[in-house]
C-alpha positions as a Python dict, from the first residue, in 0.01 Angstrom:
ca = {
    (1, 'M'): (0, 0, 0),
    (2, 'I'): (154, 324, -81),
    (3, 'F'): (-115, 555, 125),
    (4, 'E'): (-348, 472, 413),
    (5, 'D'): (-508, 820, 366),
    (6, 'I'): (-498, 1114, 122),
    (7, 'T'): (-694, 1345, 333),
    (8, 'P'): (-404, 1533, 443),
    (9, 'F'): (-308, 1590, 87),
    (10, 'E'): (-677, 1697, -28),
    (11, 'T'): (-654, 1979, 243),
    (12, 'M'): (-322, 2094, 164),
    (13, 'D'): (-276, 2419, -35),
    (14, 'E'): (-60, 2355, -370),
    (15, 'A'): (260, 2535, -241),
    (16, 'A'): (264, 2298, 50),
    (17, 'L'): (213, 1999, -195),
    (18, 'E'): (472, 2107, -419),
    (19, 'Q'): (725, 2128, -126),
    (20, 'R'): (642, 1779, 25),
    (21, 'I'): (688, 1613, -310),
    (22, 'A'): (983, 1789, -437),
    (23, 'T'): (1250, 1571, -552),
    (24, 'P'): (1605, 1673, -665),
    (25, 'S'): (1587, 1417, -973),
    (26, 'R'): (1340, 1168, -1113),
    (27, 'K'): (1429, 863, -1257),
    (28, 'K'): (1264, 721, -1533),
    (29, 'A'): (1151, 405, -1549),
    (30, 'E'): (1302, 126, -1799),
    (31, 'V'): (1109, -76, -1960),
    (32, 'S'): (1210, -297, -2259),
    (33, 'Q'): (898, -426, -2428),
    (34, 'P'): (592, -341, -2209),
    (35, 'R'): (337, -624, -2192),
    (36, 'S'): (35, -400, -2096),
    (37, 'A'): (-43, -73, -1972),
    (38, 'M'): (-284, 27, -1686),
    (39, 'M'): (-432, 366, -1675),
    (40, 'L'): (-503, 498, -1314),
    (41, 'N'): (-687, 791, -1147),
    (42, 'P'): (-427, 961, -948),
    (43, 'L'): (-710, 1114, -705),
    (44, 'K'): (-843, 782, -615),
    (45, 'L'): (-655, 621, -323),
    (46, 'K'): (-769, 272, -414),
    (47, 'H'): (-606, 303, -729),
    (48, 'L'): (-291, 433, -620),
    (49, 'N'): (-243, 167, -367),
    (50, 'R'): (-288, -82, -636),
    (51, 'I'): (36, 34, -826),
    (52, 'D'): (227, -213, -624),
    (53, 'D'): (26, -514, -721),
    (54, 'L'): (-12, -470, -1057),
    (55, 'D'): (139, -705, -1301),
    (56, 'A'): (121, -421, -1591),
    (57, 'G'): (451, -334, -1785),
    (58, 'I'): (352, 37, -1786),
    (59, 'V'): (136, 226, -1527),
    (60, 'V'): (-23, 534, -1661),
    (61, 'I'): (-163, 785, -1406),
    (62, 'N'): (-455, 965, -1609),
    (63, 'L'): (-438, 1309, -1603),
    (64, 'E'): (-668, 1390, -1905),
    (65, 'D'): (-1002, 1198, -1903),
    (66, 'G'): (-963, 1061, -1545),
    (67, 'V'): (-1006, 1379, -1368),
    (68, 'A'): (-1240, 1648, -1348),
    (69, 'P'): (-1132, 1990, -1507),
    (70, 'Q'): (-1154, 2169, -1163),
    (71, 'M'): (-901, 1892, -1015),
    (72, 'K'): (-654, 1858, -1280),
    (73, 'R'): (-398, 2091, -1097),
    (74, 'R'): (-438, 1913, -768),
    (75, 'A'): (-376, 1576, -975),
    (76, 'L'): (-73, 1691, -1144),
    (77, 'L'): (81, 1752, -792),
}
């Protein structure tokens, strides 16, 4: 399980969220020949917690169709 509760993140302002998740560098995943892709909604705790258990070659965080327009900025964080 990645997150037990995302409520604290839902109540933070965007500046606090950016500061909390800031990393010096991000490493790209190395996938030679992906077998499958799983699309997840970044604002659903149930979906985020399934990432570790998925047997997918690629996990795509869906920021287009899977997120309401008013929630897109928060989903990007």
